[in-house]
C-alpha positions as CSV (number, residue, x, y, z in Angstrom):
1,X,73.3,-21.3,211.0
2,X,72.9,-22.2,207.2
3,X,69.2,-21.6,207.4
4,X,68.5,-23.6,210.5
5,X,65.9,-22.1,212.9
6,X,66.3,-22.0,216.6
7,X,64.0,-25.0,217.0
8,X,66.1,-27.3,214.8
9,X,64.2,-26.7,211.6
10,X,65.4,-26.0,208.1
11,X,64.1,-23.1,206.1
12,X,62.9,-24.2,202.7
13,X,63.0,-22.4,199.4
14,X,59.7,-20.7,200.0
15,X,60.8,-19.4,203.3
16,X,58.7,-21.7,205.4
17,X,60.2,-23.7,208.3
18,X,60.0,-27.5,208.5
19,X,61.2,-29.6,211.3
20,X,63.9,-32.0,210.5
21,X,62.6,-35.6,210.3
22,X,59.2,-34.4,211.3
23,X,57.4,-35.2,208.1
24,X,58.9,-38.7,207.9
25,X,58.1,-39.7,211.5
26,X,54.7,-38.0,211.3
27,X,53.9,-39.8,208.1
28,X,54.9,-43.2,209.6
29,X,52.6,-42.4,212.6
30,X,49.7,-41.6,210.4
31,X,50.3,-44.7,208.3
32,X,50.3,-46.8,211.5
33,X,47.0,-45.3,212.7
34,X,45.5,-45.8,209.2
35,X,46.7,-49.5,209.2
36,X,45.1,-50.1,212.6
37,X,41.8,-48.5,211.5
38,X,41.9,-50.7,208.4
39,X,42.4,-53.8,210.5
40,X,39.5,-52.8,212.8
41,X,37.4,-52.2,209.7
42,X,38.3,-55.6,208.3
43,X,37.4,-57.2,211.6
44,X,34.0,-55.5,211.7
45,X,33.5,-56.5,208.1
46,X,34.5,-60.1,208.8
47,X,32.2,-60.2,211.9
48,X,29.3,-58.8,209.8
49,X,29.8,-61.5,207.1
50,X,29.9,-64.2,209.8
51,X,26.7,-62.9,211.4
52,X,25.0,-62.6,208.0
53,X,26.1,-66.2,207.1
54,X,24.6,-67.5,210.4
55,X,21.4,-65.6,209.8
56,X,21.1,-67.1,206.3
57,X,21.7,-70.6,207.7
58,X,19.0,-70.1,210.3
59,X,16.5,-68.9,207.6
60,X,17.3,-72.0,205.5
61,X,16.6,-74.2,208.5
62,X,13.3,-72.5,209.2
63,X,14.5,-70.8,212.4
64,X,13.8,-67.3,213.6
65,X,10.2,-67.1,212.7
66,X,8.4,-67.2,209.3
67,X,9.4,-64.5,206.8
68,X,7.5,-62.9,204.0
69,X,8.4,-62.6,200.3
70,X,10.5,-59.6,201.1
71,X,12.6,-61.5,203.7
72,X,11.2,-59.5,206.6
73,X,10.0,-61.4,209.7
74,X,6.3,-61.7,209.9
75,X,5.0,-60.2,213.1
76,X,1.7,-60.7,215.0
77,X,1.2,-64.1,213.3
78,X,-1.2,-66.6,214.8
79,X,0.6,-68.5,217.5
80,X,1.7,-72.1,216.9
81,X,0.0,-73.3,220.0
82,X,-3.4,-72.8,218.5
83,X,-2.7,-74.7,215.3
84,X,-3.4,-78.4,215.0
85,X,0.1,-79.2,213.7
86,X,2.2,-79.3,216.9
87,X,-0.3,-80.5,219.4
88,X,1.9,-83.0,221.2
89,X,4.1,-80.4,222.8
90,X,3.2,-79.6,226.4
91,X,3.1,-75.8,226.0
92,X,0.8,-76.1,223.0
93,X,-1.8,-78.1,224.8
94,X,-1.7,-75.9,227.9
95,X,-2.5,-72.9,225.8
96,X,-5.0,-74.7,223.6
97,X,-7.0,-76.1,226.6
98,X,-6.9,-72.7,228.2
99,X,-8.4,-71.0,225.1
100,X,-11.0,-73.8,225.0
101,X,-12.1,-73.1,228.6
102,X,-12.4,-69.4,227.7
103,X,-14.6,-70.1,224.7
104,X,-16.8,-72.5,226.8
105,X,-17.3,-69.7,229.3
106,X,-18.3,-67.3,226.6
107,X,-20.7,-69.8,225.2
108,X,-22.3,-70.4,228.6
109,X,-22.9,-66.6,228.9
110,X,-25.1,-66.8,225.8
111,X,-27.3,-69.6,227.2
112,X,-31.0,-68.8,227.9
113,X,-31.7,-67.8,231.5
114,X,-34.1,-70.7,232.1
115,X,-33.9,-73.5,234.7
116,X,-32.8,-76.0,232.0
117,X,-30.4,-73.5,230.4
118,X,-28.7,-72.7,233.7
119,X,-28.2,-76.3,234.6
120,X,-26.6,-77.3,231.3
121,X,-24.5,-74.1,231.3
122,X,-23.1,-75.0,234.7
123,X,-22.4,-78.5,233.5
124,X,-20.5,-77.5,230.3
125,X,-18.5,-74.8,232.2
126,X,-17.5,-77.3,234.9
127,X,-16.3,-80.0,232.4
128,X,-14.9,-77.6,229.8
129,X,-12.7,-75.7,232.3
130,X,-11.6,-78.9,234.0
131,X,-9.9,-80.1,230.8
132,X,-7.1,-77.5,231.0
133,X,-6.9,-77.6,234.8
134,X,-6.4,-81.3,234.9
135,X,-3.9,-81.2,232.1
136,X,-1.8,-78.7,234.0
137,X,-1.8,-81.1,237.0
138,X,-0.7,-83.9,234.7
139,X,2.3,-81.9,233.8
140,X,3.3,-81.9,237.5
141,X,2.8,-85.6,237.9
142,X,5.5,-87.3,240.1
143,X,5.3,-90.6,238.3
144,X,4.3,-92.2,235.1
145,X,1.3,-93.9,236.7
146,X,0.1,-90.5,238.1
147,X,0.5,-88.9,234.7
148,X,-1.5,-91.6,233.0
149,X,-4.3,-91.3,235.6
150,X,-4.5,-87.5,235.2
151,X,-4.6,-87.8,231.4
152,X,-7.4,-90.2,231.8
153,X,-9.3,-87.6,233.8
154,X,-8.6,-85.0,231.1
155,X,-9.9,-87.3,228.4
156,X,-13.1,-87.9,230.4
157,X,-13.7,-84.2,231.0
158,X,-13.2,-83.4,227.3
159,X,-15.6,-86.2,226.3
160,X,-18.2,-84.9,228.8
161,X,-17.8,-81.4,227.4
162,X,-18.4,-82.8,223.9
163,X,-21.6,-84.4,225.1
164,X,-23.0,-81.2,226.6
165,X,-22.1,-79.2,223.5
166,X,-24.0,-81.6,221.4
167,X,-27.0,-81.2,223.7
168,X,-26.8,-77.4,223.4
169,X,-26.6,-77.6,219.6
170,X,-29.6,-80.0,219.4
171,X,-31.7,-77.7,221.7
172,X,-31.2,-74.8,219.2
173,X,-30.5,-72.4,222.1
174,X,-27.5,-70.9,220.2
175,X,-26.7,-70.5,216.6
176,X,-25.2,-73.7,215.3
177,X,-22.2,-72.1,213.7
178,X,-21.2,-70.8,217.1
179,X,-21.4,-74.2,218.7
180,X,-20.0,-76.3,215.8
181,X,-16.5,-75.0,216.1
182,X,-16.5,-75.9,219.8
183,X,-17.9,-79.3,219.0
184,X,-15.0,-79.9,216.6
185,X,-12.4,-78.7,219.1
186,X,-13.8,-80.9,221.8
187,X,-13.8,-83.9,219.5
188,X,-10.2,-83.2,218.6
189,X,-9.1,-82.8,222.2
190,X,-10.7,-86.1,223.1
191,X,-8.8,-87.8,220.3
192,X,-5.5,-86.1,221.3
193,X,-5.7,-87.1,225.0
194,X,-6.9,-90.6,224.1
195,X,-3.7,-91.0,222.1
196,X,-1.5,-89.5,224.8
197,X,-3.1,-91.8,227.4
198,X,-2.4,-94.9,225.3
199,X,1.2,-93.9,224.7
200,X,1.8,-93.3,228.4
201,X,0.7,-96.8,229.2
202,X,3.4,-98.4,227.0
């Protein structure tokens, strides 16, 4: 009737059928969907800005690892435990004394296979590996007195290792440059554990 189709539509001038009210309601539906998507997009954008702001703050505070000139995180960098800057932390010294023991073992394997060489190699390995082992025990001390006693043992073992390294160097059994770095390390460990022992007594 009057150009209405059997489905309630109205025939337009071009002869095409359009549902009454369909365009208006469909348009509002599409607008609502678009508005929701926009809100979600703004939420993601806001979240990204907040995350980026936190990352910049961490970088300013020196957190999250060292970064290069391009801002990328530096991978495979030398571990902090092996540097002489943060030696007082427990985990640093555990790793450092372990590495020291491994280097002592490698040094002993290069000693001459003579009666004298074997004796001194055994002595330096015994004291050099005892430094890290006793320090780990000190970390499990049940009292301040026990901790102080264990640190005293660590100091003694490090000092004995330093003595044997000096003997090895003076005997010219191994190239001096291979021994010198261990002598320096042993001397530093003695100083570190001496300081820790004095502080633990206060």
